C-alpha positions as CSV (number, residue, x, y, z in Angstrom):
1,X,82.0,-24.8,40.2
2,X,79.9,-28.0,39.9
3,X,80.0,-27.7,36.1
4,X,83.8,-27.5,36.3
5,X,84.0,-30.7,38.4
6,X,81.7,-32.6,36.0
7,X,83.9,-31.5,33.1
8,X,87.0,-32.7,34.9
9,X,85.4,-36.1,35.6
10,X,84.3,-36.4,32.0
11,X,87.8,-35.7,30.8
12,X,89.3,-38.3,33.2
13,X,86.7,-40.9,32.0
14,X,87.4,-40.2,28.4
15,X,91.2,-40.6,28.9
16,X,90.6,-44.0,30.5
17,X,88.2,-45.2,27.8
18,X,90.2,-44.0,24.8
19,X,92.8,-46.8,24.9
20,X,90.1,-49.4,25.2
21,X,88.2,-48.0,22.2
22,X,91.4,-47.9,20.2
23,X,92.1,-51.5,20.9
24,X,88.5,-52.5,20.0
25,X,88.8,-50.6,16.7
26,X,92.1,-52.3,15.8
27,X,90.7,-55.8,16.7
28,X,87.6,-55.2,14.6
29,X,89.7,-54.0,11.6
30,X,92.0,-57.1,11.8
31,X,89.0,-59.4,12.2
32,X,87.3,-57.9,9.1
33,X,90.4,-58.1,7.0
34,X,91.3,-61.7,7.9
35,X,87.9,-63.2,7.6
36,X,87.0,-61.1,4.6
37,X,90.1,-62.4,2.7
38,X,89.3,-66.0,3.8
39,X,85.8,-65.9,2.3
40,X,87.2,-64.4,-0.9
41,X,90.0,-67.0,-1.2
42,X,87.6,-69.9,-0.6
43,X,85.7,-68.9,-3.7
44,X,88.4,-70.1,-6.1
45,X,90.1,-73.3,-4.9
46,X,89.0,-76.1,-7.3
47,X,91.7,-77.8,-9.3
48,X,92.5,-80.4,-12.0
49,X,95.4,-82.7,-12.3
50,X,96.8,-85.0,-15.0
51,X,99.9,-87.1,-15.1
52,X,101.9,-89.8,-13.5
53,X,105.1,-91.8,-13.8
54,X,108.0,-92.4,-11.4
55,X,111.7,-92.0,-11.1
56,X,112.3,-95.6,-10.1
57,X,111.7,-96.5,-13.8
58,X,114.9,-94.7,-14.8
59,X,117.5,-97.2,-16.0
60,X,120.7,-97.5,-14.0
61,X,123.3,-97.6,-16.8
62,X,126.1,-100.2,-16.7
63,X,129.6,-98.9,-17.0
64,X,130.5,-97.9,-20.6
65,X,131.8,-100.7,-23.0
66,X,135.4,-101.0,-24.1
67,X,136.6,-102.3,-20.8
68,X,134.0,-103.0,-18.1
69,X,135.1,-102.7,-14.5
70,X,132.9,-104.9,-12.3
71,X,131.8,-108.0,-14.1
72,X,128.0,-108.8,-14.0
73,X,128.7,-112.1,-12.2
74,X,130.4,-110.4,-9.2
75,X,134.1,-110.2,-8.7
76,X,136.4,-107.8,-10.5
77,X,138.4,-108.3,-13.6
78,X,139.4,-105.9,-16.4
79,X,138.3,-107.3,-19.7
80,X,140.1,-106.0,-22.8
81,X,138.1,-105.2,-25.9
82,X,139.4,-108.3,-27.6
83,X,138.4,-110.6,-24.7
84,X,140.5,-112.2,-21.9
85,X,142.2,-110.3,-19.2
86,X,144.3,-107.2,-19.8
87,X,146.6,-107.8,-16.9
88,X,148.7,-111.0,-16.3
89,X,146.8,-113.4,-14.1
90,X,149.7,-113.6,-11.6
91,X,152.3,-111.0,-10.8
92,X,155.8,-111.9,-9.9
93,X,156.2,-109.0,-7.5
94,X,154.3,-108.0,-4.3
95,X,151.5,-105.3,-4.2
96,X,150.8,-103.0,-1.3
97,X,152.7,-105.0,1.2
98,X,151.0,-108.3,0.3
99,X,152.6,-111.3,-1.3
100,X,152.2,-111.8,-5.0
101,X,149.5,-114.0,-6.4
102,X,145.8,-114.0,-7.0
103,X,144.8,-112.2,-3.8
104,X,147.1,-109.2,-4.6
105,X,145.7,-109.2,-8.2
106,X,142.2,-108.9,-6.9
107,X,143.1,-106.2,-4.5
108,X,144.8,-104.2,-7.2
109,X,141.9,-104.6,-9.7
110,X,139.3,-103.6,-7.1
111,X,141.2,-100.4,-6.4
112,X,141.6,-99.7,-10.1
113,X,137.9,-100.3,-10.7
114,X,137.0,-97.8,-8.0
115,X,139.3,-95.1,-9.3
116,X,138.4,-95.4,-12.9
117,X,134.6,-95.4,-12.2
118,X,135.1,-92.4,-9.9
119,X,136.8,-90.6,-12.8
120,X,134.1,-91.5,-15.2
121,X,131.5,-90.5,-12.6
122,X,133.1,-87.0,-12.5
123,X,131.6,-86.3,-15.9
124,X,128.1,-86.0,-14.4
125,X,127.3,-89.5,-13.1
126,X,127.5,-91.0,-9.6
127,X,129.1,-94.5,-9.9
128,X,129.3,-97.5,-7.6
129,X,130.1,-101.1,-8.3
130,X,130.3,-100.5,-12.1
131,X,126.8,-98.9,-12.3
132,X,126.1,-95.3,-12.8
133,X,123.1,-93.2,-11.7
134,X,122.3,-90.8,-14.6
135,X,121.6,-87.2,-14.0
136,X,118.0,-86.1,-14.5
137,X,116.3,-82.7,-14.7
138,X,113.2,-81.5,-13.0
139,X,111.4,-78.4,-14.2
140,X,108.3,-76.3,-13.4
141,X,106.6,-74.0,-15.8
142,X,103.6,-71.8,-14.8
143,X,101.4,-69.6,-16.9
144,X,98.6,-67.2,-15.8
145,X,95.9,-66.7,-18.4
146,X,92.8,-64.4,-18.6
147,X,89.7,-66.4,-17.6
148,X,88.0,-65.8,-20.9
149,X,90.3,-68.6,-22.2
150,X,87.4,-71.0,-21.3
151,X,88.1,-73.2,-24.3
152,X,91.5,-74.0,-22.9
153,X,89.9,-75.0,-19.6
154,X,87.5,-77.3,-21.5
155,X,90.5,-78.8,-23.4
156,X,92.4,-79.6,-20.3
157,X,89.2,-81.2,-18.9
158,X,88.9,-83.3,-22.0
159,X,92.5,-84.5,-21.9
160,X,92.1,-85.4,-18.2
161,X,89.0,-87.6,-19.0
162,X,90.5,-89.4,-22.0
163,X,94.3,-89.6,-21.6
164,X,96.2,-92.8,-21.0
165,X,98.4,-91.8,-18.0
166,X,99.5,-95.4,-17.3
167,X,102.2,-95.5,-20.0
168,X,105.2,-93.4,-20.9
169,X,103.8,-92.8,-24.4
170,X,100.4,-91.7,-22.9
171,X,102.0,-89.3,-20.4
172,X,104.2,-87.8,-23.1
173,X,101.1,-87.2,-25.2
174,X,99.5,-85.4,-22.2
175,X,102.5,-83.2,-21.9
176,X,102.5,-82.4,-25.6
177,X,98.8,-81.8,-25.8
178,X,98.8,-79.5,-22.8
179,X,101.7,-77.5,-24.1
180,X,100.1,-77.3,-27.5
181,X,96.9,-76.0,-26.1
182,X,98.7,-73.3,-24.3
183,X,100.8,-72.4,-27.4
184,X,97.6,-72.0,-29.3
185,X,96.3,-69.3,-26.9
186,X,99.0,-66.7,-26.6
187,X,96.5,-63.8,-26.6
188,X,95.4,-64.9,-23.1
189,X,98.9,-65.0,-21.6
190,X,99.4,-62.5,-18.8
191,X,101.8,-64.0,-16.2
192,X,104.5,-66.6,-16.2
193,X,107.4,-68.2,-14.3
194,X,109.8,-71.1,-14.8
195,X,112.5,-72.9,-13.0
196,X,114.5,-76.1,-13.7
197,X,117.5,-77.9,-12.3
198,X,119.7,-80.9,-13.0
199,X,120.2,-83.2,-10.1
200,X,121.0,-86.8,-9.2
201,X,118.3,-89.4,-9.7
202,X,118.1,-90.0,-5.9
203,X,117.1,-86.4,-5.2
204,X,115.1,-85.7,-8.3
205,X,111.9,-87.4,-7.1
206,X,111.9,-85.3,-3.9
207,X,112.2,-82.1,-6.0
208,X,109.4,-83.2,-8.3
209,X,107.1,-84.0,-5.4
210,X,107.9,-80.7,-3.8
211,X,106.8,-78.8,-6.9
212,X,103.7,-80.9,-7.4
213,X,102.6,-80.7,-3.7
214,X,103.1,-77.0,-3.6
215,X,100.6,-76.6,-6.3
216,X,98.1,-79.1,-5.0
217,X,98.1,-77.5,-1.6
218,X,96.6,-74.4,-3.2
219,X,93.4,-76.4,-4.1
220,X,90.6,-76.9,-1.6
221,X,89.4,-79.8,-3.7
222,X,90.8,-81.7,-6.7
223,X,87.6,-81.9,-8.7
224,X,89.1,-83.8,-11.7
225,X,92.2,-86.0,-11.6
226,X,93.7,-88.6,-13.9
227,X,97.0,-89.9,-12.5
228,X,98.6,-93.2,-13.4
229,X,95.3,-94.3,-15.1
230,X,93.2,-93.6,-12.0
231,X,90.4,-91.2,-13.1
232,X,88.7,-89.4,-10.2
233,X,86.0,-86.8,-10.7
234,X,84.6,-85.4,-7.5
235,X,81.4,-83.4,-7.2
236,X,82.4,-79.8,-6.8
237,X,80.9,-78.0,-3.8
238,X,78.7,-75.0,-4.3
239,X,81.5,-72.4,-4.3
240,X,79.6,-69.9,-6.3
241,X,77.1,-67.6,-4.6
242,X,75.2,-64.8,-6.1
243,X,78.0,-62.3,-5.7
244,X,80.7,-64.6,-7.3
245,X,78.3,-65.3,-10.1
246,X,78.2,-61.6,-10.9
247,X,82.0,-61.6,-10.8
248,X,82.1,-64.6,-13.1
249,X,80.4,-62.5,-15.7
250,X,83.2,-59.8,-15.4
251,X,85.9,-61.9,-16.9
252,X,88.5,-59.2,-17.0
253,X,89.3,-59.6,-13.3
254,X,89.7,-63.4,-13.3
255,X,92.5,-65.8,-14.2
256,X,93.3,-69.4,-14.9
257,X,96.7,-70.8,-13.7
258,X,98.3,-73.8,-15.4
259,X,101.4,-75.5,-14.0
260,X,103.5,-78.1,-15.7
261,X,105.9,-80.1,-13.7
262,X,108.2,-82.6,-15.5
263,X,111.1,-84.9,-14.7
264,X,113.3,-86.1,-17.5
265,X,116.6,-87.8,-18.2
266,X,119.4,-85.6,-19.3
267,X,119.4,-81.8,-19.3
268,X,116.3,-79.5,-19.2
269,X,117.3,-75.9,-19.0
270,X,114.1,-73.8,-19.2
271,X,114.6,-70.1,-20.1
272,X,113.7,-67.5,-17.5
273,X,110.3,-66.2,-18.4
274,X,110.2,-62.4,-18.8
275,X,108.2,-62.1,-22.1
276,X,105.8,-63.9,-24.3
277,X,108.7,-65.0,-26.5
278,X,110.4,-66.6,-23.4
279,X,107.1,-68.4,-22.6
280,X,106.8,-69.7,-26.1
281,X,110.4,-71.1,-26.0
282,X,109.8,-72.7,-22.6
283,X,106.5,-74.4,-23.7
284,X,108.2,-75.8,-26.8
285,X,111.1,-77.1,-24.8
286,X,109.1,-78.8,-22.1
287,X,106.5,-80.0,-24.5
288,X,109.1,-81.6,-26.8
289,X,110.4,-84.1,-24.1
290,X,110.2,-87.5,-25.7
291,X,108.5,-90.5,-24.2
292,X,111.8,-92.3,-23.9
293,X,113.3,-89.5,-21.7
294,X,110.2,-88.5,-19.7
295,X,110.1,-90.0,-16.2
296,X,107.2,-88.2,-14.6
297,X,104.8,-85.3,-15.4
298,X,101.9,-83.5,-13.8
299,X,99.7,-80.8,-15.4
300,X,97.7,-78.9,-12.8
301,X,95.3,-76.1,-13.3
302,X,92.9,-73.9,-11.3
303,X,90.0,-73.2,-11.3
304,X,88.6,-76.4,-12.7
305,X,84.9,-76.5,-11.6
306,X,82.4,-74.6,-13.8
307,X,81.6,-71.2,-12.4
308,X,84.6,-71.2,-10.0
309,X,86.8,-68.0,-10.2
310,X,90.3,-67.0,-9.4
311,X,90.5,-63.3,-8.6
312,X,93.5,-61.0,-8.9
313,X,93.9,-61.0,-5.1
314,X,94.0,-64.8,-5.1
315,X,96.6,-64.8,-7.8
316,X,98.9,-62.4,-5.9
317,X,98.4,-64.3,-2.6
318,X,99.0,-67.8,-3.9
319,X,101.3,-67.2,-6.9
320,X,103.7,-64.4,-5.9
321,X,106.5,-65.8,-8.1
322,X,104.6,-65.0,-11.3
323,X,105.9,-62.2,-13.5
324,X,103.9,-60.0,-15.9
325,X,104.7,-61.0,-19.5
């Protein structure tokens, strides 16, 4: 009888403890997964950055010749191609309820100026006061390479340390050299992605910054940077412990991610990247932007510091948009 009571109390105690043990087990599992992933991700967050430029340097085009609406000196007046005014200076009949004369003429030409510039702006330019804001394009191209492409990493480091990023010609050279370095290493291409859009000048800079900041936010530290002729080379922290040094020797499980962000006048329509052929076309297209058209560019890559690694888990966590090519 006593043994039966002890068994009953034991069962009651177990029933009360089981939910607590289950909760502790779940908490421990979550704790291990979260902090285990954090320590793994922190092992591969150094990055490099080259580029510069700005969208304020894009020219605001004056209205096309052959009849300029909105004279440079202020005031409105339609000038015919042969010179002089195309309308009589005074009209003998009233306009829009006003009496004839100079005031009515100015009202009429102001309205004509607005309507004609609006029609011209419908072809892809936003116009105001005789000036047009040209359409520009912003594109982002990303490529994931096997980490045994170490010579590519070294080449990007060399470009960053020597490039002239303070001029349009120098920045165009950065874009061309980075694209060429990638084109020379197709055997290392594994993943890729691209996107581009044409937009008004006023919103292009915001889109460019959005692309660039999204990539920079994935770095714990920018260990090499050359932007607008400001060369910064930080001392990389000791990211590599004995375990990651072993992983560094097993290159098959590591990657290098290179991102090119470019803003250019006119149209940039990057192909969707689903294969190596698509990546080749996209690299040639973005690398072929001329210095006259290029407004801004940034080339970003990770890892940058020697011995730093980017694992497959890191790649999937931070670059979910990449496709296998």
